[in-house]
N, C-alpha and C positions, 0 to 999 in steps of 0.2 A: 622534444617539444618544438612546435613550429615557431613559437615566438623567439626562443633563444637562437634558433637557426637564422631567423630573420635578422637578428642583431649582428650575427657573425658574417652575413653575406650582403649587407645593405650599404656597402661603400658607395659613395656618390662620386662619379667620375670627375676628376679635374679636367679642364680643357685639354684637348689633344696635344696642344703645345702649351704645357702647363705654365711655363715661364716664357712669355714671348720675347723676353730680353736675352734669352740664350743665343749665343752665336749659332748660326745655322749648321756649322761644322759638327756641333755636339749632338745634333739630332740623329744623324745617320752617317757612318763612316763612308758610305758610298758617295756622299756629297763631295768627297775629296777628288773624285774623278769627274766632277761636273763643274762647269763654269756657270755661276749665277749671272744671268744676263741682266742688263738693264731691261731684260725681256719684258716683264710687265712694266714697260717704260712708264713710270708713274709720275714723271715730271714733278719731282720732289715728293712723290708718294711711293710707298713700299712696292717692290715688285717681287713676284714669287715664281715666275717661270724659270725652269732650269734646263739647260741644254747639255747634251752629252759632249764631253770634251776629254775623252780618255787620253788623247795624245797630249793634252795640256795639263801638266801636273800642278799648275798653280791654280788655287781656288781664288777667284776674284769675287770677293764678297762686296756687293754694291749696296747692301741693305744695312743701314745704321740702326743702332738701338733706338734712337729717337723716332726713326721712320717706322719701325715695326710696332711701336707702342703708342705713338702719338694719336690723339683723338681725331686728327684730320685725315688719318690714313684710311681711305676707302679705295677700292680698286678702280682704276680707270685705264685698263690696258689697251694698247693699240693692237691692230690685227697681227703685226709681226710677233708680238709677245704672246698672243693667244695661240698662234700657229706653233710657236716653239713649245708652249705648254702642252698642246695636243700631241706633238711629236714625242715629247718626253714621256707622257703617259702611255703612248702606243708602244714605246720600247721598254719602259721600266715599271709599268703597272699592267702587265700583260694578262689578257684573258684569251688571247689567240696566239697562234704561231707567228714568229717574226717575219716570215717570208713575204707576206703580202699585207697591204693596207686597204682592205676592202670595206664596204659600207658598215657591216656590223662592228668591225674593229674601230672604224672612225667614230661611230656613235659612242662606244665605251670610252675611248680616249677623250672625246669631247666632254662627255658627262663628268668624267673624273677631273678634268681641268676645271669645270664649273664648280664641282664639289669642293675643290681646294678653297675657293673663295667663300663658299657657304660655310665651311668648317670654321674659318677664321671669324666670320661674322657671328656664327653660332657661339663660339667660345667667348667672344666679347659680350654677347647678349647674356649668356649664362653667368658670366662673372658679374655683370651688373645686377642681376637678380640676387646673386649670393651676397654681394656687398651691401646692397640697400635693403635686403630682406623685405621686399615688396609683397603685398598680398597677390597670390597667383591663382588663376583659374585653371582647372584641370577638366578637360572635356573627354568623357568616356563614351565610346561608341563601338558597337560590334562591326560597324562598317566605316570605311573611309574610301570613297570612290574618287581617287585623286586624278586620274588621267595621266597622260605623259607629262614628264616634268621638265624636259630640256628647254623647250621654247618658253614655257612659263618662267623658269628660273632666270634665263638670260634676259627675258623681257623685264622682269622685276628688278634685275641688276642693271638695267639699261645698257646691255652689252649685245643686243641683237645684231647691230651693225658690225661690231668688231668680230663677232663669231662668224657671221655670214661671209665677211671678207676673208677671214683666216681660212675657213674651209674652202673658199674659192681658190685661194693660193695653193691649197693642198689637193685641188682637183675635184672638190665635191660641192654639192649644193646643200645649204643648210636644211631645207625642207626634206630632202632625200635622206639626209643623216637622221633627222628627227623622226622620220617614219620607221626607223629601225627599232625604236623603243616600244616595247610592249606595254599595254595598259596594265598597271598593277591590279591584280585580282583581289582587291581588299574590300570590295563592296558590290552592290547590285543595283540599287535604285536611289530614289530621292533622299532616303535617310543618310546614306553614305556620301552622296554628293553635297548635301547641305553641310555635313561635318567638314568636308574639305574646303568648301567656300568659306566657312567660318574660320578655319585655320589661316587661310589667305588674308582675310580681313583682320584677324587678330594681329598677325605679323605686320601688316601694312599700317595699322593704327597704333602700333607699338604697345599693345596690351600684353602684360606678362601672363602667358598661358602656355600650356602644353596639351597635346592630344594623346590619348592612350587607346590602343586597339590591339588586335591580334594579327600575327604575320601568317596569313593563310598560304599554304604551299600551292594548293590547287584551285583556290578561289571557289566561286559558286559552280560554274562550269563554262566551258566554251560551247557555244551553240552552233550547230550545223543544221542546214535545211536540206532534207532529202525528199523523195517522192512520198515518204511516210510522214512528213512533217518535221517537227523538231527532234533532234537527237543531241545528246549531251556527251561531251568528252572533257577530260580534266584540263584545266588551264595549265599552260607551260611557262608562265611568265618568269619563273625563277630558274629555269633550266640553264640559262646562260649567265646567271648571276644578276645582281641588282647593283649598279654602280652608285646609286644614291644612298644606300643604307650603310650604316656604320655599326658593326656588331660591337656590343659592350660586354665582353666576356667577364669583366669585373663587376657587372651589375646583374645579379641574379637573385631570385628569391624562391624559397620553398613554398610549394602549394600542396595542401593535404586533402585527401578524400577518404571517406569511410572512417574507420577507427571508432573510438568510444570517448565519452566524456568522464573524466575523473574529478572527484571533489577532493581538493587538497585539505590538509588538517586545519588550515585557517578559513576554510569555507569557500575559497576561490576555486575556479574551475580550470581544468587543463584538458585540451583535446589531444589524445595520444593514440599511437598505433596507426593502422591504416596504410594507405598508399601515398607515397611522397613522390612528387615530381619537382622539377626545377624550371622556372620561367626565366629566360635569358632575354635581355633587352637588345633590340635593334633600333637605332635612331635614324630618322629621316629628317634632314633639315628643311624647314619651310621658310623661304625668304619673303619678306615684305616688299612692297613696291616703293621704290625711291626712298628706302631706309636701310640702315645697316641691320635693323632688328631681324633676327632669324630665329624663329621659335622651333619647337621640336615636336615631331610625331614619334612617340615611343611605341613600338610594336613588340609584343611578347611572342617568343617561340618556346616550345616546351620540349624538354628532354629529361633524361635521368643520367646519373653518373655512370661512367663506364663499368664500375664494379658490379652494377646490376645486370650486366650482360652475363648470362649463365654459361660460362665456358664449358663446365662439365656436361651440361645438357647438349650443347652444340657438338662436342666431340663424341657424344653418345648417339649422334644422329637425330636428336630431338630439336631440330632447328627452330621450329615455331615456338617451342617452350623457351628456348634460349633467348629469343628476341621479345618475349612477351612483355616484359617491363618497359622496354624501349618503345615497342609499338604502342602500348597503352598511353605512354606519355606523348609521343610524337603525333599520334593521330588527332589529338586535341586541336592542333593547328593545321590539319590537312584541308578541311573543307569549310567554307562559309555555309551556315545553315544546313548541316547534315540532315538527311531525312529522319523524321521523328515518328514514323509509324510504328516502330518497334521500341521495346524497352531499352535496347542498346542505343538506338538513335536518340531517345530522350535523355538517357544518361550522358551521352557525349555532348549534347547541346548544353546541358546543365553544367558539365565540366568546363566547357568553353566560357560560359558566363562567369562562373566562379573564378576561373583562372584570370580573366580580365580584371575582375574586381579585386581579388586578393593581391596579385602582383602589383597592380597600380597603386593600391592604397599603401602597401608596404613601402613602395618607392616614394610616394607623397609624404608619408610620415618620416621617412629617412631624410628627405629634403628639409622638412620642418625642423627636425631635431638638430640637423647640422647648422641651419641658419639661426636657430634660437640660442645655441650654446647651453651651458649647464648652470643651474638646474632648469629643466624644461617646464615652462608654465603652460599646461594643457588648456587652460581657459582661453589662451590666445590663439588656439588652433583655428577657430572659425574666423578670426581676424586676419589670418594669414593664408587661409586655404578655402577655396570654393570648388566644390565638386559638382559638375553638371552631368546628370544621367540622360543620355540621348535615347529616349524611349525606355521600355521596361527591361531591356536586356541587362543593364548594369545594376538592377535592383539589389542584388546581393551586396552591393557596397554598404548598405545600411546595416545589416547584421554583422558584416565583416568588420566595419569600422568599430562597432561596439565591442566585438570580440577582441580585437587588438587592444583597444583602450582598457578593457576590463581585465582580460586574461594575461596580457603581455605587459601592459604598462601599469597595471594595478589600480586603475580608477574605479570608483564606485559606479553602480548602475545609474544613479541620478546624474552624475557628471558625464558619463559616457553617452547617455541618452540625450542629454541637453546639448552636448557638443555636436553630436551627429545631426540632430535636427537643425542646428544653426549652420551646418556646413554643406549639407546636401540639398540639391534642387532637381526637379524632374521636368523634362519636356515630353508631353504626350503628342504622339504622331498619328493616332488612329482612333476611330470610333468603332472599328470592326471588332466584334466580340472575340474572334479567334486570335486577334493580335494583342488583346489585353491578356497577357500571359497568365495561365494558371498551371501550377506544377503540382503533381501528385505529392501529398504530404508524406506518404510512405517512401517515395523515391528520395525526396530531399532529406528525410530523417535518416535514411540509410547512407546517403552520400555525404551529408553535412550535418551530423547530429548536434553539434554545438550551436549551429545557426538556427535550428528549429527551436531549441530552448530559448534562444534570444527572441526569435519571432513570436513565440508564445508570450513572452513578457511584454513585447510591444502590443500584441493583440489585447492583452489584459489592460494595459494602459489605455488603449482605445475604448474598450468596453467601459471602464471607469469614467472616461470623459463623456461617453454617450449617456450614461446613467446620470452624471452630474448635470448634463444639459437638459435631458428630457424627463428625469425622474422615473418613478415606477408606478405612478397612479394609472397610466394608460399602458397596460402591459402589451396590448395589441400593437400600439405604436412602437413600443420599445422592441418588440420581437421583429417588426418590419425593419427598423433601423439596424438592428444587429445583423439581420439576414443580409442586408444590402452592403453594410459597411465593414463587417469583420474581415480581418486579414486572412484568417484560417477559416475556410468555409466548411460547414457541416461537421464540426466537432463539438463536444460538450463544452458548456461554459465552465470557466474556472470555479473551483469550489467556493471561493469567497463570494462570488457573484450569485451563485445558486442559492446561497443562504439568504440572500435578499429576496429572491423570487419564489422560493418554494414555501408553501404555507406550513407553518409549524403545527405541532399536534394540538396546541392550546387554542387553535382557531384564529389566531391573529397573524398578521403578516408584518414583518419588521420593515419599516419604511422610513429611512432617514429623510429629513427635509433637505431639499437641494441647497437652501441658503446656509444651513448651519452645519450639515454633516458631510455632504458630498464633496469629493475632491475637486478642486478647481481645475478646469481644463487647461489652464495655462501653467499649472504647477505639478509636474510629474511627481508621483509618490515614490518613496522608498518601497521596495517590494514588501518588507515586513510591515511598515506603517500602513500601506494600502490594505493589507490583510486584516490588521488589527482594527482599522477604522471601520471596515465593513462588517466585522463580526459583532460589534456591540449593538444590541437592540436599542432603538430610540423610541421614546414615547410619541405616539401619534398625535398630530395636531387636531385631527378631525376624525371622529368615529366613522364618518362616511368613507374614509380611506381604507377601512378594513374590508378586505375582499375575501369572501368564502367561496368555496366551490359551488355552494347552493345559489349564491347571489349572482355570480358571474362566471362564465366559462373561462377558465384560466388558460392562456396560450401554452402550447407545448414547446419548450425550449430544447427538447432532445434532438440529437442529430437523426437524419433519415438514413437508416441502414442500407437503403437501396441506391443512395447517391454517393459519389466519391468524395473523399476528404481531400481538399486542395488548398494550396496557398495562392492567394490572389496577389500577384506581383504589383499590379497597378495600385491597388489599395495600399500596399506596403509603401510604395513610392509616395503617395499622397500623405500618409501618416508620418513617414519618417523624414520628410524634407520640409524646408521652410517656404518653398515656392513651387507652384505648378503652373506651367504655361502651355497654352495651345499655340498653334503655328499659323493661324489666320483668324480674322475677326469672327467669321461665321463658325469656324471650328471651335474657337475658345468659348463662344456662347453655347454651343452644343455640349462642350465639356462641362460647363457650369450648370446648365439647365437639364442635362440628360445623363451623360456618362457618369459624372461625379456630383450629381445634384445634392445628395445627402451630405457629402463632405463640404460642398460649397456653402450650404446652410450653416454648417458648424464653424467653418473657417473661411469666410469670404475673402479675408485679407491675403490668403495664400495664392489666389488665382489671378493670373495675368494673361495678356495676349502678347505674343512676340511674333508678328508675321514674318515668315521666312524671307530670305533674300539670297541673291547670287552675286558672285564677285564680277564686277565689270571688267576686271583685267582679263581673265580667261575668256569670259563670255561675250565681250565685244572687242576689246583692244587687240588681243592676240589671235583670236579665231576669225576675226572679220576685219583685216587691215584696210580693205577697200572702203568699208563704211566708216571705220575709225578716222580715216584721213578726211572724209567729208565732214564728219562731226567736228573735228578739230578746226577745220577751215571756217565753218559757219558759226561756231561758238566763240571763235577768236583765240583759242589755245587748247592745249590738251589737259587743262585743269579738270575737265569733266571725269577723267579716269579716277581721280580721288574724290572729287566733289560732284557726285552725279546730279545734284540739283541743277547744275549748269546745262544739263541736257534740255531743260525746259525752255532754254533760249530758242531751240529749234521751232517751237510752236509759232513764233511770229513770222517764220519763213516758210511755213507749210504750204502756202499757195505760190511761192516763188518758182517760176518756171525753170530757172537755171538750176536751183537746188533739186527740183523734181527730176530734171534730166540726169543730173549726176547720180541721184539716188537710184533711179532705174538702171543706170549703167552698172553701178556697184552690185545691184541685185543680179543682173544678168551674168556678171563675172562669176559670182558665187554659184549661180544655177548651172553654169557650164562645168564648174568643178564637181557639182553634185552629179551631173549627167555622166561625166567621166568615171566618177566613183561607182555609180550604180552599174555601169557596164563592166567595170573591173570585178566587182563583188558578186554580181548576179548574172551577168551576161545579157541583161535586157538593155535595149537601146531606147532612150526616151527623148522626146522633143523638148529642148530647153525653152521654147516659146510657150509651152503649156503651163497652166497653173500648177505649182508644186504644193501639194496638199499632204501634210505630214502628221502622223500620229506615232510617236515614239515614246514608249514607257513600258514598265513592267506589264506583262500580260495578266490581267485579272478581270473577272466578270464585272466588278463594280466600275472599272475604268472603261468598260463598254467598247472594246475593239469590235465586239460583235455587232453593235449598233452601226458602227462605221462601215463595216464590210457589207452588212445587209443594205445600207444605203447605196453602196456602190453597185451591188447586185441589182437593186431596183433601177438604178440609173442605166445599167447595162441592158436590162430587159426592155426598158422603154426605148433605148437607142435601137435595139434590134427590131422593134416594131415600126420604125420610121424609115423613110427614104434617106439617102445620104444628104440630100439637100435640107430636109427637115432637121436632121441631126445637127448640121452645121449651124443652123439658125437657133436651135433650141439650147444647145449645150456648148459651154466653154471647154476647150481641151484641158484634160487634167492628168497629172501623174500622181497617183495616190500611193504614198510611201508609208509602210509600217516598219516598226522595229521594236524589239523588246523580248525578254526571256520569260517563258512560263516555268514556274518552279517544277522540278523534275517529277514530283509526285502529284502535281495538280492536273488531273486528267482533263477536266473541262477546258482549262486554259490551253492545254496542248491541242485539244480538238479545234479550238478557235484558230490557232496557228496553222493547223492543217487546212482548215477551211479557207483562210486567206490565201495560202499558197496554191490551193486548187483553183480558186477564182482567178488568181493571177495567171496560172498556166492556160486557162481557157480564154480569158479576155485578151491577153497579150499576143495570142496567136490567132486572133480573129481578124482576118484581113478586111472585113467590112468596116470594122470599127477603127482600125489603124491607130493613128496618133491621138484620136479623140479621147481615148481612155486607156491608161496603163495602170497596172497594179504591181507594186514591187514590195517584197518583204526582204529587208536588209538583215542578213544573219549576224549574230553575235554583237548586238548593239551595245556600245560602251561610250565612254566620254570622247574618245577620239573620233568615233563615228558621228557623235552629236556635233562635234566642232566642225564637221563638214556639212552636215545636213541643215543645221539651224540657220546659218547665214544665208543659205540658198532657198529657204522655205518661204512660202507666200501665205499659206493658210495652215494653221495648226489646230488640232482638235483636242479639246480638253472637256470631255463629254461624260464624265462620271455621273452616276446617279446622285442627285442633289443630296447633300448632307453626309456623303460617304468619303469624300476626299478631304483629308485634313487641310492641306494647303496646295501642294504641288509646287515645284520650282521650275519645271521645264516651261510652264506657261510664262514665267518671268523672263527666261532666256530668249524665248521666241519673240516676246514683245520688245525686248531690248534691241533685237535685230530687225525690227520693223516688220514683223510678221503679224498678219491679222489672226485673231483668235475666234473660233467658234466654240461655244461651250454653254454649260449650265451654270446656274448660280450656286457654285460649289467651291469650297476652298478659297484660294487667293483670286480666283476668277472674279469674285464679287468686288474686291478692292481694285483689281486691274480695270474692270469696267467703270468703276467710279472715277478712276484717274483719266482714262482715255476718252471717256464720254460714251453714252449709250449708242450714239450713231456710229461709233468706231469699234464695236464689238458685236459679233453675231450671236445673239442669245436665243435659246430655245429651251423647252422642257419644263417640267414641274419644279416647284421649289421645295426646299427641305421640309418645311412645316406640313406639306401636303402628303409626304411619302407614307407615313404610318396609316393615314386614312385610306390611301389608295390600296395599300396591301390588305387592309381589312376588307375593303370593298371587293377586292379580288377573291379573298377567301370566302366571301359570301356569294360568290358566283355572279356578281353584278357587272363585271368588266366586259365591255363590248369592244372587241378589237377593230381597228380601222381596216376597211377592205384592202387597202394597199399593203398593209402588214401581212394579211392572209395571203395576198397575191405573191409576195416575195418569198414567203416560206414554201408555198406550193412550187414555185419556180426552182428553189433549191432542191426540193425533194424529187423533182422531175429527172434528175440525173445529168443535167447539163454540165455540171462541174466534175464529172467523173463518176467512178463506181463506188466511191466511199459512201457508207451509209450514215447520213446526217440526221437520222431520226432522233437520236438521243439529244443532239445539240438543239435541233428545232423543238423537240419536246420539252426542253427546259423553259421554253417561252410559252408553254401551254398548260392547261389545267388550272385548278384553283388552290391546290394545296399539295403537300408532299415534298420530300427531299429531292432537290434537283428539278423541281417543277414550279409552276405558278409564277414564273417571270419575276423573281424576287427583285431584280435590279431594274425593273420597269422599262425594258427595251421596247416592248409593244406599246406601252403608254406614250412614250416620247417619240416613237418612230414618225408619226405624221408631222409633228412639230419640227423634227429634225430635217426631213426631206424638204419641207417648205422653206426652212431656213437656208438650206443649201441652194435653193433656187435664188434666194436673195444674194448669196455669195456670187453666183454666176453673173447676176445682173450688175453687181458692184464692180466685178473684175473687168467687165467689158469697157467700163469708163476708166481708162488707165490714169487719167489725171486725178480723178476722185480717189482711186485706189492708192495712188502714190501719196496723196495728201494724208489718207488714213494711216498709211505705213509710217510716215514721218511723225505723226501725232502719237503713234504707239511707242516709238523710240523716245520721243520727247517726254512722255508721261511715265516712263518706266523708272525714273530716278528714285522713286520711293521703294523700289524693290532691290536695292543694292544690299548685299550682306553687310557692308560697312555700317549702314544705318541700323540694321538689326543688332549687330554686335555692340554698338554704342548703348543700345537699350538693355541688353543683357548685362553689360558691364555696370551700368548705372543702377538698374532696378533689382537685379538678382545677385550678382557676384560682388558688387561693391569694390571693384578694382579701378585703378587709375593707370594711364599710360606711363610706361617707363622708357624714356627716350634716351638713346645713346647720343653722346656728343658728336 
């Protein structure tokens, strides 16, 4: 039984140094051969650097018990102590041969030195949570796009100077060492980056919280650009090991798939048999800024016990069979978002999602039980635990929590359902139908049979609530509500509900009054009580309520045999949680008024807005030191790093010529870095005096990289039609930079990448155009690339079809760094424009409320394309960008209907407005004083888009948690 195994393997780790008062000799006999330096010279603070002193058999212990446990003990090492610590790890925590101390080895030793301090702070933070039994938030996400950790960690610990000087003494430059770190391949886009920003803010603000994710071995993929466009190879980020992670071999949980559900003699259920794997915890410490608080990102890796390796089959030469169980377990954590075109791919994705949910909830429950003592009062669970589902991927948390509470802990349905609803909350990140996940009922029933039983109970609770709210007088309305809102789509109604809706033989219809007989939507029914309540016929209040087939056509509630049966995960999230939030004001309105309007009418109190945010530590302070120095100077202190509202002080200096001069110089420093980076990564030479125009994000048709590159093609065509003198007058020199990955099976997105690179090859080698226009596609875009490009950017494109981008976070990062935005009224663009002012945002395009009408107009054949749009398509088809056939790509922008046709994302509609807006950009850029003023105002107005602000709102409005501050 899975539950009993959970209990047997759910030990919670004590801190790595479980009793910090122990003499250091007791930790490891090897310490007898080391001298503990005053190395981390702590001036009355604990030091922890250890130097090899084999020739000196005396152990000089300079760390007192009071020093090691006192609340005042935080690390403040000097460069000599840091250098000694790095040398110690180079010799005694080796990942490389001892002969040389080259850059990769220097990075690992440096990271391990930093990790020592993080572990101590982690232990103290963990101990505080244990002793005070605070309510804790748990953030579940399939992605955490962290970026490199070294500079961020030492920056948050305020040790950048000490480590820079220590590495200089050892013959290395800190930046060169930091560049040896690969980006963790744990995410892809904004979903994962938001999750990582949230962890940084949670730690910085001292909120008790952990993140949970999966430890992907090969990530999404590493992108390479060839003459054929994008190609994918596996990420290799773990090949050399990960110095930041701490494997917890004592923290593992069983996860089951397949099997069958058994009813025990007492009527309770047990999920038995099937395929069992084990999820093992890997912890990554997340330090806060200027605080000891260090929270945890717990990642799960999957495996099976060694005894499941079939030695007999291996020795018989059946090697694949011998490894089958191990492969089935380990591949769950191989790839982020494996292709789901096949049944095997769909099964693997579902296994990933369930593994995340099951292992994390077992761990959360184990923490709760340990902190609660005995007996456990399960009614307190929502008072101590808040579970946040980052999009629909962790939806299975809802039935899994109910399963554990009922089948393992012995709670009734009523209690388990109530506890779950009070514990779980859901963040919606998309309005795209394909991203509102639907899973085949047959697949889930095969893989997770007990969970389907529970989902059916939740679905029945929902149906009862809908009937209670709307009654059954208007069966057409009821049918429509059930069609839109049910969790399980296209299956028969429960028998108890059908009895209400099917006309009995005596010609009357049983119609309970809503006031007297229907279950309250706020009071979930016992399964038995629900059935009994609905079975009893009730005397009708009004004979006109009696419906006969002759009087009125009765709706058909039967499933459609031609349509698939599916579980709608987003609907399950809304029903199973106590809060639903969008991630920008316009997105939250779309969620309420469109995506989940039926649910909003039923439960308006559930719906909230929480506009996304980004951490100012990584996205200004650490990635843009030149600008940070200026901000600190002109705001009077570095308080803005924690209190971003102080950035607004810059507004009153926006016209100051001295500030403007310093601001432009900082931008030029960053642009020179970008130019060097582009040369290194692509071979293209660019002019740092040109405008740097950047669009970096996941490649998707709705994000409209196609609109951008068509605008560039139009610009290029017009340049070619002019003399060199005319070009110089008409156009500002530009470097147009793209970056982002197209999902490996998303053919149209990969065509767009190919198109961009073909345009780049033609334009960049056109001697007539020279430095007036360059196009560069940066391969393998990730956080580290962003940290180079964003500080040096001057114009950033956020040009999605209005109403389709939930929020976006890169727009916030660019604005923070003084970059001008061109964009539509979509996502967080709306709020950014409100803050910076209409004159400081380049706006174009249709608005969200117009989109449906324009698509209808297109379908009716009424759309008339702008001649400039037809001109640019014809230019592309002329072959000027090579021999590749772009008919399919251009054809997607033509026609009135059909799959892959009819310009669904309104590129043609917005094209004229877009190129006219780009002319205004050129005009503004020519006036550098005006442009710099606009840039300053962008940074000054970005304070509202700090993730610190967003996290305060989540903590207050959804999670109900308070800061837990270490002394």
